N, CA, C, O and the ligand as a Tripos MOL2 file, in Angstrom:
@<TRIPOS>MOLECULE
protein
  261   259    66     0     0
PROTEIN
NO_CHARGES

@<TRIPOS>ATOM
      1 N          -1.0520   97.2510  -38.6110 N.3       1 MET1
      2 CA         -1.0200   96.7550  -39.9830 C.3       1 MET1
      3 C          -1.2130   95.2410  -40.0020 C.2       1 MET1
      4 O          -0.5960   94.5100  -39.2270 O.2       1 MET1
      5 N          -2.0580   94.8000  -40.8790 N.am      2 THR2
      6 CA         -2.3270   93.3630  -40.9900 C.3       2 THR2
      7 C          -1.2360   92.6820  -41.8130 C.2       2 THR2
      8 O          -0.9070   93.1270  -42.9130 O.2       2 THR2
      9 N          -0.6910   91.6220  -41.2790 N.am      3 THR3
     10 CA          0.3260   90.8710  -42.0060 C.3       3 THR3
     11 C          -0.2330   89.5270  -42.4600 C.2       3 THR3
     12 O          -1.2980   89.0970  -42.0160 O.2       3 THR3
     13 N           0.4930   88.8890  -43.3350 N.am      4 LYS4
     14 CA          0.0860   87.5760  -43.8240 C.3       4 LYS4
     15 C          -0.0300   86.5710  -42.6690 C.2       4 LYS4
     16 O          -0.9220   85.7220  -42.6670 O.2       4 LYS4
     17 N           0.8720   86.6740  -41.6940 N.am      5 ASP5
     18 CA          0.7990   85.7820  -40.5340 C.3       5 ASP5
     19 C          -0.4850   86.0000  -39.7410 C.2       5 ASP5
     20 O          -1.0960   85.0480  -39.2560 O.2       5 ASP5
     21 N          -0.8920   87.2780  -39.6110 N.am      6 ASP6
     22 CA         -2.1470   87.5710  -38.9000 C.3       6 ASP6
     23 C          -3.3160   86.9210  -39.6150 C.2       6 ASP6
     24 O          -4.1820   86.3080  -38.9910 O.2       6 ASP6
     25 N          -3.3280   87.0620  -40.9390 N.am      7 ILE7
     26 CA         -4.4260   86.5210  -41.7350 C.3       7 ILE7
     27 C          -4.4520   85.0020  -41.6310 C.2       7 ILE7
     28 O          -5.5190   84.4030  -41.4960 O.2       7 ILE7
     29 N          -3.2770   84.3780  -41.6940 N.am      8 LYS8
     30 CA         -3.2310   82.9240  -41.5980 C.3       8 LYS8
     31 C          -3.7220   82.4620  -40.2350 C.2       8 LYS8
     32 O          -4.4440   81.4690  -40.1440 O.2       8 LYS8
     33 N          -3.3480   83.1560  -39.1920 N.am      9 ARG9
     34 CA         -3.7880   82.7850  -37.8460 C.3       9 ARG9
     35 C          -5.3140   82.8640  -37.7480 C.2       9 ARG9
     36 O          -5.9590   81.9810  -37.1830 O.2       9 ARG9
     37 N          -5.8800   83.9390  -38.3080 N.am     10 ASP10
     38 CA         -7.3340   84.0770  -38.2990 C.3      10 ASP10
     39 C          -7.9920   82.9390  -39.0660 C.2      10 ASP10
     40 O          -8.9890   82.3780  -38.6120 O.2      10 ASP10
     41 N          -7.4440   82.6000  -40.2170 N.am     11 MET11
     42 CA         -8.0540   81.5590  -41.0480 C.3      11 MET11
     43 C          -7.9170   80.1880  -40.3810 C.2      11 MET11
     44 O          -8.8260   79.3620  -40.4710 O.2      11 MET11
     45 N          -6.7960   79.9450  -39.7190 N.am     12 MET12
     46 CA         -6.6130   78.6650  -39.0340 C.3      12 MET12
     47 C          -7.6260   78.4960  -37.9020 C.2      12 MET12
     48 O          -8.0160   77.3750  -37.5730 O.2      12 MET12
     49 N          -8.0500   79.6150  -37.3080 N.am     13 GLY13
     50 CA         -8.9990   79.5560  -36.1950 C.3      13 GLY13
     51 C         -10.4360   79.6940  -36.6320 C.2      13 GLY13
     52 O         -11.3450   79.6820  -35.8030 O.2      13 GLY13
     53 N         -10.6540   79.8260  -37.9480 N.am     14 SER14
     54 CA        -11.9980   80.0830  -38.4610 C.3      14 SER14
     55 C         -12.8280   78.8050  -38.5670 C.2      14 SER14
     56 O         -12.3040   77.7190  -38.8130 O.2      14 SER14
     57 N         -14.1390   78.9660  -38.3750 N.am     15 ASP15
     58 CA        -15.0710   77.8460  -38.5540 C.3      15 ASP15
     59 C         -15.5590   77.7280  -39.9890 C.2      15 ASP15
     60 O         -16.2870   76.7920  -40.3210 O.2      15 ASP15
     61 N         -15.1680   78.6620  -40.8390 N.am     16 THR16
     62 CA        -15.6210   78.6420  -42.2280 C.3      16 THR16
     63 C         -15.1860   77.3430  -42.9030 C.2      16 THR16
     64 O         -14.0310   76.9290  -42.8020 O.2      16 THR16
     65 N         -16.1350   76.7110  -43.5930 N.am     17 GLN17
     66 CA        -15.8140   75.4740  -44.2940 C.3      17 GLN17
     67 C         -15.6910   75.7270  -45.7890 C.2      17 GLN17
     68 O         -16.3940   76.5590  -46.3620 O.2      17 GLN17
     69 N         -14.7810   74.9860  -46.3990 N.am     18 TYR18
     70 CA        -14.5090   75.1310  -47.8330 C.3      18 TYR18
     71 C         -14.7070   73.8030  -48.5360 C.2      18 TYR18
     72 O         -14.4820   72.7360  -47.9650 O.2      18 TYR18
     73 N         -15.1380   73.8900  -49.8000 N.am     19 CYS19
     74 CA        -15.1870   72.7090  -50.6550 C.3      19 CYS19
     75 C         -13.7550   72.2230  -50.8890 C.2      19 CYS19
     76 O         -12.8700   73.0140  -51.2160 O.2      19 CYS19
     77 N         -13.5360   70.9240  -50.7220 N.am     20 TYR20
     78 CA        -12.1900   70.3870  -50.9090 C.3      20 TYR20
     79 C         -11.7410   70.4340  -52.3680 C.2      20 TYR20
     80 O         -10.5450   70.3830  -52.6580 O.2      20 TYR20
     81 N         -12.7010   70.5320  -53.2800 N.am     21 TYR21
     82 CA        -12.3550   70.4310  -54.6980 C.3      21 TYR21
     83 C         -12.0800   71.7680  -55.3550 C.2      21 TYR21
     84 O         -11.1470   71.8980  -56.1470 O.2      21 TYR21
     85 N         -12.8960   72.7700  -55.0260 N.am     22 CYS22
     86 CA        -12.7190   74.0650  -55.6790 C.3      22 CYS22
     87 C         -12.4290   75.1830  -54.6870 C.2      22 CYS22
     88 O         -12.2100   76.3280  -55.0820 O.2      22 CYS22
     89 N         -12.4280   74.8470  -53.3820 N.am     23 LEU23
     90 CA        -12.0700   75.8010  -52.3260 C.3      23 LEU23
     91 C         -13.0600   76.9530  -52.2030 C.2      23 LEU23
     92 O         -12.7170   78.0140  -51.6810 O.2      23 LEU23
     93 N         -14.2810   76.7520  -52.6770 N.am     24 THR24
     94 CA        -15.3140   77.7540  -52.4770 C.3      24 THR24
     95 C         -15.8320   77.6520  -51.0450 C.2      24 THR24
     96 O         -16.0850   76.5520  -50.5540 O.2      24 THR24
     97 N         -15.9900   78.7990  -50.3700 N.am     25 PRO25
     98 CA        -16.5860   78.7300  -49.0230 C.3      25 PRO25
     99 C         -17.9590   78.0750  -49.0820 C.2      25 PRO25
    100 O         -18.7250   78.3070  -50.0170 O.2      25 PRO25
    101 N         -18.2670   77.2550  -48.0800 N.am     26 LYS26
    102 CA        -19.4910   76.4690  -48.0880 C.3      26 LYS26
    103 C         -20.7340   77.3540  -48.0950 C.2      26 LYS26
    104 O         -21.6800   77.0800  -48.8350 O.2      26 LYS26
    105 N         -20.7460   78.4100  -47.2830 N.am     27 GLY27
    106 CA        -21.9100   79.2830  -47.2450 C.3      27 GLY27
    107 C         -23.1620   78.5240  -46.8600 C.2      27 GLY27
    108 O         -23.1480   77.7140  -45.9320 O.2      27 GLY27
    109 N         -24.2510   78.7880  -47.5790 N.am     28 ASP28
    110 CA        -25.5320   78.1690  -47.2550 C.3      28 ASP28
    111 C         -25.8050   76.9000  -48.0500 C.2      28 ASP28
    112 O         -26.8470   76.2680  -47.8720 O.2      28 ASP28
    113 N         -24.8840   76.5240  -48.9190 N.am     29 SER29
    114 CA        -25.1470   75.3610  -49.7540 C.3      29 SER29
    115 C         -24.7860   74.0690  -49.0220 C.2      29 SER29
    116 O         -23.9420   74.0640  -48.1270 O.2      29 SER29
    117 N         -25.4250   72.9990  -49.4080 N.am     30 PHE30
    118 CA        -25.1830   71.7150  -48.7660 C.3      30 PHE30
    119 C         -24.2410   70.8370  -49.5650 C.2      30 PHE30
    120 O         -23.7460   69.8290  -49.0620 O.2      30 PHE30
    121 N         -23.9930   71.2160  -50.8060 N.am     31 SER31
    122 CA        -23.0660   70.4500  -51.6160 C.3      31 SER31
    123 C         -22.3900   71.3770  -52.6090 C.2      31 SER31
    124 O         -22.8740   72.4720  -52.8950 O.2      31 SER31
    125 N         -21.2650   70.9180  -53.1260 N.am     32 CYS32
    126 CA        -20.5220   71.6800  -54.1180 C.3      32 CYS32
    127 C         -19.7480   70.6790  -54.9440 C.2      32 CYS32
    128 O         -19.3170   69.6490  -54.4240 O.2      32 CYS32
    129 N         -19.5620   70.9640  -56.2300 N.am     33 CYS33
    130 CA        -18.8770   70.0310  -57.1170 C.3      33 CYS33
    131 C         -19.5260   68.6470  -57.0530 C.2      33 CYS33
    132 O         -18.8500   67.6270  -57.1800 O.2      33 CYS33
    133 N         -20.8370   68.6270  -56.8540 N.am     34 GLN34
    134 CA        -21.6140   67.3830  -56.7650 C.3      34 GLN34
    135 C         -21.1290   66.4760  -55.6430 C.2      34 GLN34
    136 O         -21.3070   65.2590  -55.6960 O.2      34 GLN34
    137 N         -20.5180   67.0740  -54.6340 N.am     35 GLU35
    138 CA        -20.0600   66.3180  -53.4680 C.3      35 GLU35
    139 C         -20.4720   67.0760  -52.2100 C.2      35 GLU35
    140 O         -20.7920   68.2630  -52.2650 O.2      35 GLU35
    141 N         -20.4620   66.3850  -51.0890 N.am     36 ASN36
    142 CA        -20.6660   67.0390  -49.8100 C.3      36 ASN36
    143 C         -19.4060   66.8160  -48.9960 C.2      36 ASN36
    144 O         -19.3850   66.0530  -48.0300 O.2      36 ASN36
    145 N         -18.3790   67.4930  -49.4080 N.am     37 HIS37
    146 CA        -17.0610   67.2620  -48.8330 C.3      37 HIS37
    147 C         -16.4450   68.6160  -48.5030 C.2      37 HIS37
    148 O         -15.8300   69.2620  -49.3510 O.2      37 HIS37
    149 N         -16.6250   69.0310  -47.2440 N.am     38 PHE38
    150 CA        -16.1480   70.3470  -46.8330 C.3      38 PHE38
    151 C         -15.2220   70.2070  -45.6330 C.2      38 PHE38
    152 O         -15.3230   69.2570  -44.8560 O.2      38 PHE38
    153 N         -14.3350   71.1550  -45.5010 N.am     39 GLY39
    154 CA        -13.4600   71.1700  -44.3420 C.3      39 GLY39
    155 C         -13.0790   72.5880  -43.9920 C.2      39 GLY39
    156 O         -13.1250   73.4800  -44.8390 O.2      39 GLY39
    157 N         -12.6980   72.7980  -42.7360 N.am     40 THR40
    158 CA        -12.2350   74.1230  -42.3540 C.3      40 THR40
    159 C         -10.8410   74.3450  -42.9180 C.2      40 THR40
    160 O         -10.1790   73.4070  -43.3600 O.2      40 THR40
    161 N         -10.4130   75.5790  -42.8990 N.am     41 PHE41
    162 CA         -9.0900   75.9270  -43.4250 C.3      41 PHE41
    163 C          -8.0120   75.0340  -42.8130 C.2      41 PHE41
    164 O          -7.1160   74.5670  -43.5150 O.2      41 PHE41
    165 N          -8.0990   74.8010  -41.5180 N.am     42 ALA42
    166 CA         -7.0720   74.0170  -40.8270 C.3      42 ALA42
    167 C          -7.0170   72.5690  -41.3100 C.2      42 ALA42
    168 O          -5.9970   71.8980  -41.1510 O.2      42 ALA42
    169 N          -8.1190   72.0840  -41.9030 N.am     43 ASN43
    170 CA         -8.1820   70.6940  -42.3720 C.3      43 ASN43
    171 C          -7.7430   70.5160  -43.8190 C.2      43 ASN43
    172 O          -7.5430   69.3930  -44.2820 O.2      43 ASN43
    173 N          -7.5940   71.6260  -44.5260 N.am     44 LEU44
    174 CA         -7.2580   71.5100  -45.9450 C.3      44 LEU44
    175 C          -5.8050   71.0840  -46.1440 C.2      44 LEU44
    176 O          -4.9920   71.1360  -45.2210 O.2      44 LEU44
    177 N          -5.5030   70.6700  -47.3520 N.am     45 TYR45
    178 CA         -4.1230   70.3190  -47.6930 C.3      45 TYR45
    179 C          -3.2550   71.5850  -47.6880 C.2      45 TYR45
    180 O          -3.7500   72.6660  -48.0060 O.2      45 TYR45
    181 N          -1.9870   71.4690  -47.3370 N.am     46 PRO46
    182 CA         -1.1200   72.6500  -47.2550 C.3      46 PRO46
    183 C          -1.1100   73.4900  -48.5280 C.2      46 PRO46
    184 O          -1.1140   74.7190  -48.4530 O.2      46 PRO46
    185 N          -1.0960   72.8500  -49.6900 N.am     47 GLU47
    186 CA         -1.0670   73.6530  -50.9180 C.3      47 GLU47
    187 C          -2.3820   74.3940  -51.1320 C.2      47 GLU47
    188 O          -2.3990   75.4900  -51.6920 O.2      47 GLU47
    189 N          -3.4860   73.7910  -50.6840 N.am     48 ASP48
    190 CA         -4.7710   74.4790  -50.7820 C.3      48 ASP48
    191 C          -4.8520   75.6200  -49.7750 C.2      48 ASP48
    192 O          -5.4040   76.6780  -50.0760 O.2      48 ASP48
    193 N          -4.3040   75.4100  -48.5840 N.am     49 GLN49
    194 CA         -4.2490   76.4890  -47.5960 C.3      49 GLN49
    195 C          -3.4620   77.6670  -48.1650 C.2      49 GLN49
    196 O          -3.8480   78.8250  -48.0050 O.2      49 GLN49
    197 N          -2.3630   77.3530  -48.8250 N.am     50 GLN50
    198 CA         -1.5240   78.4090  -49.3720 C.3      50 GLN50
    199 C          -2.2750   79.2000  -50.4390 C.2      50 GLN50
    200 O          -2.1890   80.4270  -50.4860 O.2      50 GLN50
    201 N          -3.0070   78.4960  -51.2880 N.am     51 ALA51
    202 CA         -3.7550   79.1700  -52.3480 C.3      51 ALA51
    203 C          -4.8250   80.0830  -51.7590 C.2      51 ALA51
    204 O          -4.9930   81.2190  -52.2030 O.2      51 ALA51
    205 N          -5.5440   79.5840  -50.7620 N.am     52 LEU52
    206 CA         -6.5700   80.4040  -50.1280 C.3      52 LEU52
    207 C          -5.9510   81.5880  -49.4000 C.2      52 LEU52
    208 O          -6.4740   82.7010  -49.4400 O.2      52 LEU52
    209 N          -4.8370   81.3320  -48.7380 N.am     53 LEU53
    210 CA         -4.1670   82.4010  -47.9970 C.3      53 LEU53
    211 C          -3.7020   83.5030  -48.9370 C.2      53 LEU53
    212 O          -3.8640   84.6870  -48.6430 O.2      53 LEU53
    213 N          -3.1260   83.1120  -50.0600 N.am     54 ASP54
    214 CA         -2.6690   84.1030  -51.0390 C.3      54 ASP54
    215 C          -3.8360   84.9500  -51.5380 C.2      54 ASP54
    216 O          -3.7260   86.1650  -51.6970 O.2      54 ASP54
    217 N          -4.9570   84.2690  -51.7810 N.am     55 GLU55
    218 CA         -6.1300   84.9800  -52.2870 C.3      55 GLU55
    219 C          -6.6530   85.9650  -51.2410 C.2      55 GLU55
    220 O          -6.9840   87.1110  -51.5490 O.2      55 GLU55
    221 N          -6.7180   85.4860  -49.9950 N.am     56 GLU56
    222 CA         -7.2170   86.3270  -48.9020 C.3      56 GLU56
    223 C          -6.2920   87.5250  -48.6740 C.2      56 GLU56
    224 O          -6.7480   88.6480  -48.4580 O.2      56 GLU56
    225 N          -5.0080   87.2650  -48.7260 N.am     57 CYS57
    226 CA         -4.0440   88.3630  -48.5500 C.3      57 CYS57
    227 C          -4.1930   89.3920  -49.6580 C.2      57 CYS57
    228 O          -4.1140   90.5940  -49.4060 O.2      57 CYS57
    229 N          -4.4080   88.9310  -50.8760 N.am     58 ALA58
    230 CA         -4.5780   89.8460  -51.9930 C.3      58 ALA58
    231 C          -5.8100   90.7120  -51.7720 C.2      58 ALA58
    232 O          -5.8060   91.9000  -52.0920 O.2      58 ALA58
    233 N          -6.8690   90.1100  -51.2230 N.am     59 ASN59
    234 CA         -8.0870   90.8660  -50.9450 C.3      59 ASN59
    235 C          -7.8780   91.8770  -49.8440 C.2      59 ASN59
    236 O          -8.3560   93.0080  -49.9340 O.2      59 ASN59
    237 N          -7.1620   91.4780  -48.7990 N.am     60 ILE60
    238 CA         -7.0780   92.3160  -47.6000 C.3      60 ILE60
    239 C          -5.9430   93.3220  -47.6700 C.2      60 ILE60
    240 O          -6.1390   94.4960  -47.3550 O.2      60 ILE60
    241 N          -4.7820   92.8900  -48.0700 N.am     61 ILE61
    242 CA         -3.6570   93.8220  -48.0700 C.3      61 ILE61
    243 C          -3.1450   94.1410  -49.4730 C.2      61 ILE61
    244 O          -2.1900   94.8980  -49.6480 O.2      61 ILE61
    245 N          -3.8080   93.5400  -50.4740 N.am     62 GLY62
    246 CA         -3.4870   93.8940  -51.8450 C.3      62 GLY62
    247 C          -2.0850   93.5120  -52.2790 C.2      62 GLY62
    248 O          -1.5140   94.1190  -53.1850 O.2      62 GLY62
    249 N          -1.5280   92.4830  -51.6120 N.am     63 ASP63
    250 CA         -0.1460   92.0980  -51.9150 C.3      63 ASP63
    251 C           0.0370   90.6690  -51.4550 C.2      63 ASP63
    252 O          -0.2620   90.3420  -50.3060 O.2      63 ASP63
    253 N           0.5290   89.8110  -52.3420 N.am     64 THR64
    254 CA          0.6950   88.4050  -51.9790 C.3      64 THR64
    255 C           2.1010   88.0990  -51.4960 C.2      64 THR64
    256 O           2.4210   86.9470  -51.2010 O.2      64 THR64
    257 N           2.9290   89.1030  -51.4140 N.am     65 GLN65
    258 CA          4.3170   88.8400  -50.9890 C.3      65 GLN65
    259 C           4.4040   88.7400  -49.4720 C.2      65 GLN65
    260 O           5.4880   88.5230  -48.9290 O.2      65 GLN65
    261 ZN        -16.6860   72.8120  -55.0740 Zn       66 ZN66
@<TRIPOS>BOND
     1     1     2 1
     2     2     3 1
     3     3     4 2
     4     3     5 am
     5     5     6 1
     6     6     7 1
     7     7     8 2
     8     7     9 am
     9     9    10 1
    10    10    11 1
    11    11    12 2
    12    11    13 am
    13    13    14 1
    14    14    15 1
    15    15    16 2
    16    15    17 am
    17    17    18 1
    18    18    19 1
    19    19    20 2
    20    19    21 am
    21    21    22 1
    22    22    23 1
    23    23    24 2
    24    23    25 am
    25    25    26 1
    26    26    27 1
    27    27    28 2
    28    27    29 am
    29    29    30 1
    30    30    31 1
    31    31    32 2
    32    31    33 am
    33    33    34 1
    34    34    35 1
    35    35    36 2
    36    35    37 am
    37    37    38 1
    38    38    39 1
    39    39    40 2
    40    39    41 am
    41    41    42 1
    42    42    43 1
    43    43    44 2
    44    43    45 am
    45    45    46 1
    46    46    47 1
    47    47    48 2
    48    47    49 am
    49    49    50 1
    50    50    51 1
    51    51    52 2
    52    51    53 am
    53    53    54 1
    54    54    55 1
    55    55    56 2
    56    55    57 am
    57    57    58 1
    58    58    59 1
    59    59    60 2
    60    59    61 am
    61    61    62 1
    62    62    63 1
    63    63    64 2
    64    63    65 am
    65    65    66 1
    66    66    67 1
    67    67    68 2
    68    67    69 am
    69    69    70 1
    70    70    71 1
    71    71    72 2
    72    71    73 am
    73    73    74 1
    74    74    75 1
    75    75    76 2
    76    75    77 am
    77    77    78 1
    78    78    79 1
    79    79    80 2
    80    79    81 am
    81    81    82 1
    82    82    83 1
    83    83    84 2
    84    83    85 am
    85    85    86 1
    86    86    87 1
    87    87    88 2
    88    87    89 am
    89    89    90 1
    90    90    91 1
    91    91    92 2
    92    91    93 am
    93    93    94 1
    94    94    95 1
    95    95    96 2
    96    95    97 am
    97    97    98 1
    98    98    99 1
    99    99   100 2
   100    99   101 am
   101   101   102 1
   102   102   103 1
   103   103   104 2
   104   103   105 am
   105   105   106 1
   106   106   107 1
   107   107   108 2
   108   107   109 am
   109   109   110 1
   110   110   111 1
   111   111   112 2
   112   111   113 am
   113   113   114 1
   114   114   115 1
   115   115   116 2
   116   115   117 am
   117   117   118 1
   118   118   119 1
   119   119   120 2
   120   119   121 am
   121   121   122 1
   122   122   123 1
   123   123   124 2
   124   123   125 am
   125   125   126 1
   126   126   127 1
   127   127   128 2
   128   127   129 am
   129   129   130 1
   130   130   131 1
   131   131   132 2
   132   131   133 am
   133   133   134 1
   134   134   135 1
   135   135   136 2
   136   135   137 am
   137   137   138 1
   138   138   139 1
   139   139   140 2
   140   139   141 am
   141   141   142 1
   142   142   143 1
   143   143   144 2
   144   143   145 am
   145   145   146 1
   146   146   147 1
   147   147   148 2
   148   147   149 am
   149   149   150 1
   150   150   151 1
   151   151   152 2
   152   151   153 am
   153   153   154 1
   154   154   155 1
   155   155   156 2
   156   155   157 am
   157   157   158 1
   158   158   159 1
   159   159   160 2
   160   159   161 am
   161   161   162 1
   162   162   163 1
   163   163   164 2
   164   163   165 am
   165   165   166 1
   166   166   167 1
   167   167   168 2
   168   167   169 am
   169   169   170 1
   170   170   171 1
   171   171   172 2
   172   171   173 am
   173   173   174 1
   174   174   175 1
   175   175   176 2
   176   175   177 am
   177   177   178 1
   178   178   179 1
   179   179   180 2
   180   179   181 am
   181   181   182 1
   182   182   183 1
   183   183   184 2
   184   183   185 am
   185   185   186 1
   186   186   187 1
   187   187   188 2
   188   187   189 am
   189   189   190 1
   190   190   191 1
   191   191   192 2
   192   191   193 am
   193   193   194 1
   194   194   195 1
   195   195   196 2
   196   195   197 am
   197   197   198 1
   198   198   199 1
   199   199   200 2
   200   199   201 am
   201   201   202 1
   202   202   203 1
   203   203   204 2
   204   203   205 am
   205   205   206 1
   206   206   207 1
   207   207   208 2
   208   207   209 am
   209   209   210 1
   210   210   211 1
   211   211   212 2
   212   211   213 am
   213   213   214 1
   214   214   215 1
   215   215   216 2
   216   215   217 am
   217   217   218 1
   218   218   219 1
   219   219   220 2
   220   219   221 am
   221   221   222 1
   222   222   223 1
   223   223   224 2
   224   223   225 am
   225   225   226 1
   226   226   227 1
   227   227   228 2
   228   227   229 am
   229   229   230 1
   230   230   231 1
   231   231   232 2
   232   231   233 am
   233   233   234 1
   234   234   235 1
   235   235   236 2
   236   235   237 am
   237   237   238 1
   238   238   239 1
   239   239   240 2
   240   239   241 am
   241   241   242 1
   242   242   243 1
   243   243   244 2
   244   243   245 am
   245   245   246 1
   246   246   247 1
   247   247   248 2
   248   247   249 am
   249   249   250 1
   250   250   251 1
   251   251   252 2
   252   251   253 am
   253   253   254 1
   254   254   255 1
   255   255   256 2
   256   255   257 am
   257   257   258 1
   258   258   259 1
   259   259   260 2
@<TRIPOS>SUBSTRUCTURE
     1 MET1         2 RESIDUE 1 A MET
     2 THR2         6 RESIDUE 1 A THR
     3 THR3        10 RESIDUE 1 A THR
     4 LYS4        14 RESIDUE 1 A LYS
     5 ASP5        18 RESIDUE 1 A ASP
     6 ASP6        22 RESIDUE 1 A ASP
     7 ILE7        26 RESIDUE 1 A ILE
     8 LYS8        30 RESIDUE 1 A LYS
     9 ARG9        34 RESIDUE 1 A ARG
    10 ASP10       38 RESIDUE 1 A ASP
    11 MET11       42 RESIDUE 1 A MET
    12 MET12       46 RESIDUE 1 A MET
    13 GLY13       50 RESIDUE 1 A GLY
    14 SER14       54 RESIDUE 1 A SER
    15 ASP15       58 RESIDUE 1 A ASP
    16 THR16       62 RESIDUE 1 A THR
    17 GLN17       66 RESIDUE 1 A GLN
    18 TYR18       70 RESIDUE 1 A TYR
    19 CYS19       74 RESIDUE 1 A CYS
    20 TYR20       78 RESIDUE 1 A TYR
    21 TYR21       82 RESIDUE 1 A TYR
    22 CYS22       86 RESIDUE 1 A CYS
    23 LEU23       90 RESIDUE 1 A LEU
    24 THR24       94 RESIDUE 1 A THR
    25 PRO25       98 RESIDUE 1 A PRO
    26 LYS26      102 RESIDUE 1 A LYS
    27 GLY27      106 RESIDUE 1 A GLY
    28 ASP28      110 RESIDUE 1 A ASP
    29 SER29      114 RESIDUE 1 A SER
    30 PHE30      118 RESIDUE 1 A PHE
    31 SER31      122 RESIDUE 1 A SER
    32 CYS32      126 RESIDUE 1 A CYS
    33 CYS33      130 RESIDUE 1 A CYS
    34 GLN34      134 RESIDUE 1 A GLN
    35 GLU35      138 RESIDUE 1 A GLU
    36 ASN36      142 RESIDUE 1 A ASN
    37 HIS37      146 RESIDUE 1 A HIS
    38 PHE38      150 RESIDUE 1 A PHE
    39 GLY39      154 RESIDUE 1 A GLY
    40 THR40      158 RESIDUE 1 A THR
    41 PHE41      162 RESIDUE 1 A PHE
    42 ALA42      166 RESIDUE 1 A ALA
    43 ASN43      170 RESIDUE 1 A ASN
    44 LEU44      174 RESIDUE 1 A LEU
    45 TYR45      178 RESIDUE 1 A TYR
    46 PRO46      182 RESIDUE 1 A PRO
    47 GLU47      186 RESIDUE 1 A GLU
    48 ASP48      190 RESIDUE 1 A ASP
    49 GLN49      194 RESIDUE 1 A GLN
    50 GLN50      198 RESIDUE 1 A GLN
    51 ALA51      202 RESIDUE 1 A ALA
    52 LEU52      206 RESIDUE 1 A LEU
    53 LEU53      210 RESIDUE 1 A LEU
    54 ASP54      214 RESIDUE 1 A ASP
    55 GLU55      218 RESIDUE 1 A GLU
    56 GLU56      222 RESIDUE 1 A GLU
    57 CYS57      226 RESIDUE 1 A CYS
    58 ALA58      230 RESIDUE 1 A ALA
    59 ASN59      234 RESIDUE 1 A ASN
    60 ILE60      238 RESIDUE 1 A ILE
    61 ILE61      242 RESIDUE 1 A ILE
    62 GLY62      246 RESIDUE 1 A GLY
    63 ASP63      250 RESIDUE 1 A ASP
    64 THR64      254 RESIDUE 1 A THR
    65 GLN65      258 RESIDUE 1 A GLN
    66 ZN66       261 GROUP 0 **** ****
């Protein structure tokens, strides 16, 4: 069973980059929010990490608790 800790560990080790402003995954775009400011999950602010983690958990295990 996947737990929130498992998901966080995966995200902390991920190379996926996110826009610092709206937290959209970078994907194939070179800019977002009219900026070129992206960082991996591990580089984001703690409150932004928490928001992304909650969203990911809701997608994967259907429960944010
Ligand atoms: Zn953005």
